[in-house]
N, C-alpha and C positions, 0 to 999 in steps of 0.2 A: 516765669513761675504760673502757676495754675489761676485760672480765672473763675470768678465764684458771683453768683448773684444770691441776694438774701430776700426771703419772703416771710416778714415779721410786721404785724399790724401794730405793735407797739413802737413807736418811733424811737424812743429813747433807747429800747433795748437794741433795736436794729442798729442805730448809731455806734452803740457801745461795741456791738459785734464787729462793726465795719472797722472800727479803730484797732481792735485787736488784730484783725485780718490784715490790715495794712502793715501793722507793725511787723507780722510775721512774713511780709513781703508778698503776699497774695494781691491780685489785681481784683477790684469789686466792680463788677460791670453795670450793677443796678440794684435797687432796693424797692420792694413791692410790698404793699399791705393785702392784697388780695391774690388768691392762689389763681384765679382766671389770668390776672394780668401776667403773672410768672410763666404760666404755661405758654402765652402768646408770645413772650420775650424769648423763650428758648430758642426756637429754630432761627430766630433774626440774629440773636449774638452769641449762641452757641457756646455756653460756659462749660467750664470742665466738672463744674459741681454746683448743686443747689443746697443751701441752709434754708429749711422750712420749718416754720412753727405749725404745730397741728391745729390749734384754735385760731382761726382767721376770721376776718369781718365779713368777708364775701359769703356767697352762696354754697361755696365748696370748702371743705376743710383740707388741710396739709395732707391727711393720709390719702384721700382720694386723688389728689393733685399729683403726689409723688409716683403713685402708680402709673398715671397717664405720663408723666415727663420721661420715667425710665423706660415704660414699654415702647412709647411712640418715638423717643428722641434718644433713647439709649445713654442719659445723662444720669450719674449717681445722684441720690438725695440723702442728706442727713437730717433726720427730724429732730426739732426742738420743741420741748413742752415742759410745762411745770406739773403735769398729771403723770402718777405712775400706778394709776389703777390696771387691774387685770383686763379690763374690756379694751383699754386703750393701747396697753401692750400687745394685746391679741390682734388688734387692727393694724398696728404699726407692723407686724411680721408679715401679716396678708399683703401689706404695700411694698414689699421688699425693700426696705431702707437699707443704705449702706452704713447706717450708724444712728444712734440713739443717744440725745444729750438731755439730762435733766436739768433745768433751771433751777437755783443759779449753778453756773458751772465755773471752774477754774480755768484760767488761761491756756495751762499745759493740757488740760483734758480735751480743749477745744482743737488745739493744733494737731493733737495725737490722733483724735478721731479723724479729722480732716485727711490726714496724711495715710491712715489705714485704709480709709474709703476710697482714696484715689489709687493706692497701691492695688487694692483688692479690684478695683474696676479695671486697671490695666492688666492684671491677670486673667480676669474673665475675658477680656477681648483676646488676649493670646490664646486661650483656652478655645474660645469661639472659632478663631481662624485655624487652629490646629484641627479642630472637630470637622471644620469646612474642607481642609485639605485632605483629611482622612476620607470624608465621606466622597468627595470628588473622585480620590484614589479608587475607593472602594467601588463605587458606582461605574466609572468609566474604564476600569481595568480590562484588559483582554481576557483576564483569567475569569472563571465562574467563581465569585466570592460569596460565601455564606457565613454566617454565625449560627451557633446551635448551643443548647444547653448539654450538660453532660450525658443526658439520656439520648442524645441525637434529635432531638425536636428543633426544627429550623426557626430561629428567631429573626433573622434578616438576610437577604440576599440581593445581589445586583442583577441588572437587566442581563448580563451575559449568562448567568446562572439560570435565569428564566428562559432564555433562548436556547442554552444547551439542552434543557429538559424538555423544551418545546411546549412550555405552557404559556397561557395568554397573559396573565399578570401575576403580580407578587402575592396577590391575596390566595392565588391557587398553591402556594408554597408555603407560606408562613404557618406555624403550627403543626406541620406534618413532620413525621419521622423521616430522617435521611435514608433510613432502610428500606422505606418504601420503593425507592428507585433502584434497588440492589437487584441483579438478576436472580441472585441467591441471598435472600434476607439473612440465613444463618451466617453465611461468609461475610456480609456486611458487620453484622453484629460482633463476629470473632475479631475482625479487623479493628473495629471501634474501641473494643474494650483492651486490645493489645496496644492502641496507641495511647488510651488513658494511663497506662502503666508506665508511660514515658514522660520524663520532665522537660525534654527538648521537642523540637519539631520533628516530625516524621514524614516519611514518603511512602505512600501505598498505591499500588495498582488497583483501581476499582472498576468493576464491570457494570455499568448501569443501563438501565432501559428507560427510555424517554416515554413522555406521555401517550406517543402513537405507537409504542411497542419496540421502536427501533432500540438495538443494542449499540451501545458506544463503550470504548474503553479511555478511561482518564486517569491522569496521574494527579493524586491528591497530596497535597501539603497541608498538614494539620499541627496546630499548636494550641496550648492551653493557657489562658489567663486565670491564675489561681488567686484565692484569697489568702490573708496572712496565715491562716491555719493551714493552708497547703491542699485544700479541697478544690476540685476543679469548679470553676464558677461559669467560664464561657469558653466555647471552643470557636476558634478561628480556622476556616478552610478556604483553599484555593484549589479549583479543578482545572486542569489542562486537557482539551480534548486530545487523546492521544492515539485515536483510532486509525489515522492515516499513517502515521509512524509504525503503528503495531502492524499494519497490513504490510508495509515496506519490509519490516524486519521479518515477517513471515515468508514474503517473497524471496527474501535473500536467504533465510534458512532452506527454503525449499531448492533454490538454485545450487546452494552448497551440497545438499543431498544429491540432488541430480549429478552434479560434478563429480562427487565421490563414487556414486554407484556406476556413473558413465564410465569412469576410466576402467573399472572391473568389467563392464559389460563390453567395452570394447576390445578386451583382450580374449574374453570368452568368444565373441562373435567370431573374430578371426580363426580361432581352433574350430569353431562350428562350420565355417565356410570351408574349410579345407575338407571336413567330414562330408558335408552334404555335396560338395563337388564330386567326390568318389562316389558316393551313392547315387546322385543323378547320373554320373556318366556310366557306371556299369548298369543302371536300369535302362538307359538309352541302347546300350548295347543288347542287353536282354530283348528290348521291344524290337530290335531289328532282326533278331534271330528267331524269334517265335512265330514270326509271319502272322498266320491267320488261326492261330490256336487260341480259342476264346476263353479257355479257362487259364492259361498262363497270361494271356493278354490283361484279364481282369486283375490277376495279382500283380503284375508289372504296374499297371495303371494305379493300382493302390499304392504302390512304393512311391511312384512319381508324385501322385497326390500329396502323401504324408511329406515328402521332400519339400514340395512347393509350401505347405504350411510352415516347415522349418525355415525355409527361405524367408517367409514373411515374418516370422518370429524373429529371426536374426537382424533383419532390416528395421525392425523396430527397436531392438537393442541399440543398434548403430546409430538409430536416429536421435534418441534423446541422449545418447554419449557423444553426439557431435562427431562422430567419426564417419558417417555417410556421407559421400561425396554429394554436394548441393550445388545448383547453379540458379541462383536467383535471378529472376526475369522480371521486367514489368508486365503484369498480367491484368487482365480486366476480371475482376471477381464475378460479376453479373454473368459473362459469357462462360465462366467455368462452372458456376452454379447450375445454368440453365442446361449445359452438356451434362451435368451429373445428375440431373432431375430424373431422367428414367431409370438410371441406376438404383437411385435412392427409392424409387417406387418399387422396384424389384427386391429390395432388402427388407423392406417393411410388409407387415401384414396388411390385408384388404380392409381390415377394421381399423387402420391407423390412417388418418387424412394428413397428407404433406403439403404444407403451403409456403411459397416462395413470396416474399416481399421485398422486392429490389427496390430500395427507397433511396440509395445512396446517392448524392449528387455527383461524387467523384468516386468511382468503383476502381481506381487503379492503384495497385500495391506492388512492392518489390518482394518476391517471394519465388521459392522453387515450386513450380506448378504442381509436380507429382506430391510433394510433402503437403501443398495446402489441401489437394483432393484427398489426401490420407486423414488429414486433420478433419474435415468435414464428414467424412465415412465413418471415422471413428466416434464421432459425437452423434452422430444420427444412429448407428449400432447401439450405442449406449442408451440414448433416447428411446429406442425401440424396446430393447429389453426391460426397461422400467415401466412400460405400459402393460397394464393387464386389462384384457378387454378392449373396448372402443377407447380411442384417444386421438389426440393430433400432436404433429410436429410443426413447428413454424420456423423457417429459416429467413432471418430478416437482416437487412442491411442497413446502414444509416450513417451519413456523415457529421461528424463531431467535430466543433471547433473548441479547444480546450485552452482558456485564458488563465489568468492568475486566479480567478474565482472558481475556477472548474473542480468539480468534487466527483467525475466518474471514476470511481473505483482507483483513485489515487495516480490518475494519468498526468504526466508532464504536460507543459505547455506545448500546443502544436496542434496540427489538423489530423485526425484520426479516422479510420475506417472501422465502424462497429459492425461485428458480424455476430447476429444472435442467434443461437439454437436453443428453442425453448420446447419442452414437451409437457404433457398432462400425466406423468407417470406417477410412480409412488414416492418421490422426493428421496431426499438424502437427509439423514439425521445430522445433528449438529456435530456429534462425536466423529462420525465418518467424514464430513467435510473437510476436517483437518488433515485427513490422510488420503483422499483421493487422487492427489497427483503423485504421490509415492510409488516408485516402482514395485510390480508384483502386488500391490494392494487392490484387492476386489471384494466385492460383496455378493458376487454371482455365484450360482452353484458350481460345484466341481466340474472341470471340463467346459465350462461355458465362458471361460474368459481367462486371459493371461495375467491381467494385471497390468499391462503395459499400454494399453490404448491412451488413457489420459496423460499417463507419463511422456508418451511420445507427442501428444498433442502440446502439452507444456513446453517441452524441449523445442518443438518446431516453431511455435510462436515466439518464445523467448530469444531464440536464434535470429529470428526475422526482426528483431527490434520491437517487438509488441509485447503485449501484457493480455493476461486471462484472469478472468473473474468468474465466480459461480455464485449464484442465489438459489436456495432452495428451502421449499416448505414441505416436509413430509405429509404425505396424503393429497399434494395438491400438484406438485410438479417441479422441474428444475429448469433453470435457465443459464446457460453458457456464454458469458461475453468475451468475444475476441477483439482485441484492439490493435490494429497495424497502421503503421503510418501511412497516409495518403502520399502518393507521387503523382507527377504530371504524365499525362499519356504520351507514349512513345510510339513512333511508328514502327511496325515490324518490319523488318528487311524482307525484299521480294525473294521468295523462294525459287530456286532454278528446279526446272523440270527433270525429274530423275530419267536417266537413260533406260531404254529398254534392256531388262536383264537378259542375258545369255548364258547358255549353259558353260560351267566352268570346268576346265580340265585341269586335274591337281596333280602336280608332280615336283620333283626338287628334294632338296635335302634339308632337314630342320633340326638342330640341335636343341634338345630339351634339357634345361638346367633346372632342376626341382628337387629339394631336399626331400620332400615328403614321397616314400616310396610309393604310396597308394595313388597319389595324384600323377606322379612320374609315369607310373606304369599306365595307368588310364589314358592320359593324354597320347603317350605313345601308341596305344592301341588304336585309339580313335583316328589319329593321323596316318598310322599306317594302312587302316582299312580304306581310307580315302585316298590313297595313292602317293602318299610321300614316303621317302627314306628317313628313317627317325634314328637319330643317334643319341641315346641318354646318357646324361652326366648326373652323378650323385651330389656333386657339388661345383663351384666356379672354378676350382683348379682343374678338375676333369674336364670341363667344358673346353678350357684353354687349350688342353692336350688334344682335344679331338679336332677342335679348330684348326690346329697347325697342320692337320694332315688333308684339309679340305680347301676347295678353292672358292666354291660358290654354295652358299647356304643362308637360310634365315635362322634367327636365334628366338627360340621362345624361353622365357626365363622368369622365374619368382623373383619379385623385388626383394623380399627378406629372407636373406640365406647367411649360415655362418661364414665366417672368415672374410667373405667379399659379399656385398649386395649386388643386386641386378644391374644396378646403374654402374657400378664400377666394372663389372664383367662386360657389359656392353662398351664401355670407354676402352677397355683392354682390347677387345676383339676389333674394334673399329679402326684402330691403327694399321694402315695400309689397306683398309677396306672403306673406303669412303661411301660406298654404297649400300653397306650393310642394313638390313631390315631387320627390326626386333620387335616382338611382342611381349611386353611387360605384363605379368599376371600377378596377384596379390589379393589376400583377403581383407587387408587393410584398405578400406576405401579412402581414409584420411592419410595421405602420403607425406604431409608436411613435416613429420619427424624425419624423414629420410629423403634426401634430394640430392641430384648429381653435384659433385664438387665442382665440375667445370661443365661447360655446355656441351651436350653431345650432338656429335654431327651425323648420327644414325637417323635413319627413317624408323619411325615408331609409332606404336599405338598401345593403348593399355585395356586390359580385360578384368573385369572384377570376378573374383569368385563369390559364390558359385556360378557356375554357367553350364549351359546344356551343351550336347554334341553340335547341334545346329549353329549356336551362338560362337562357339570356337571356331568352327569352320568359316563362319562369315567374317570374324575377324582376320583369320589367315589369309582369305580370299583379297579382303580389303587391304590388307598389310602388302601382299604379293602385288597389287596394283599400283602402290605408290612409286 
């Protein structure tokens, strides 16, 4: 049963109250006639309730004592008095009593008042614990929690909210409008009004700006606590920093775009390769025929120059479509950048200063060397074109160890080599930043860019297991961050000394199997002029018929042909000819989609289209020497 102490200076009244309470089953821990004595006894005996008269014999009355007992020891107090004047009642209210009984009182009234006071105190304690739990959850939550009125004015927030917006303390936030931190206040107000029209919780994407100006993306969960009339009273909000996830989603969308366009580009590039091979080959023939005619030589050189530009364009298409053959090697980035330095200096104007800051502790990565060079050149050319007048380009390397707390552009855990290409050019607008890695997107003037440079860079870095990020401020400059996984240094194999070249005498029979008449005619003419006997076949079946009439020959075949591919043709012709030599040619650098069904027993080489006269003959010479 509850334990009670009585503070009453009239002993007869105190004994009467004690008798009533004991009959009710309450335990009386003590009776005191002075308020000071009751206050002293409370922490020692810890009663559940105090019955206290207002007028006492000591220097302190019951109203002052009840205030101390409740606030200091959290013990409920019921006031007893024979006075019911307004002044006394007003003081009693200020003393926060849990009950007020006028003398004389009935036994039932005494018990009822005590039970109500004990119940009310228990409910208050539960409420305090509930509020404490809520405050703990509110303050210590990993989400940025806040409360606001219906106009969006912040009334409370937790430490995560303060940290998210990069403020020093809570006072810097309380009383300010939530729209203060929206990148676009009108958008924020529209989202807020839309939310107030809902009765349930809503989820919204907010683009906010920190105190230092940095933009972040958050997922906001909002709900309204309404009054009985249905009018909004308080808004509760929870913000989750969604910046990293949004960046990853953007990277995924970019990768999907690149994959889709890449599939298209790969097919187009194959057709381009056939056309370019024909143009390049016939231009080579013209070049050999015109001898020293300067006018014709200039025109043919123009054709070859345009052809080379077409070759480079095709390579870029194949690069981001992942159809260009690559050979990843462990390379020293510092050595590559040092080798490229002179070329870079020639690419930029004299009024642009180029600085290398090679600070990485481990400069070794695994990547195709040619593609890495292409990546750096593309970024430098873009930086050059962005600079008007005097400026600078910095190429810097740095080793980064990314742990669980790493925030470098959404990097995964591990050791990374960061390559920074930074310029002081005109910068890139926020709108254009969303599209710069898209194929054929360019902000350059007509005929100044293809829109494939950054697409190619993105594809190369992504294919090599890395990531690329960009930061730019219009009018100040742009920084491209390349992140590639660090690897351990590998010793390069010792190169054998090349043998002294000797003049090659070309002769023999070559069967050319190519379904494209222009390419077939060109190859046949080039080989015939070089001393070979050439047998042309329009398809694999025609090549088989020609081979049946020959005893010694080499085979030059396209890989992709109707009815039978080049590998199948080589397998058919190799039966009974174990020493057959085959040169496979194709405009598809990625040949993974078509492979020999069985292991070929022939001696073979592969030549990528487009190729020049010299490259074709070198491949044939190398094949003949096998």
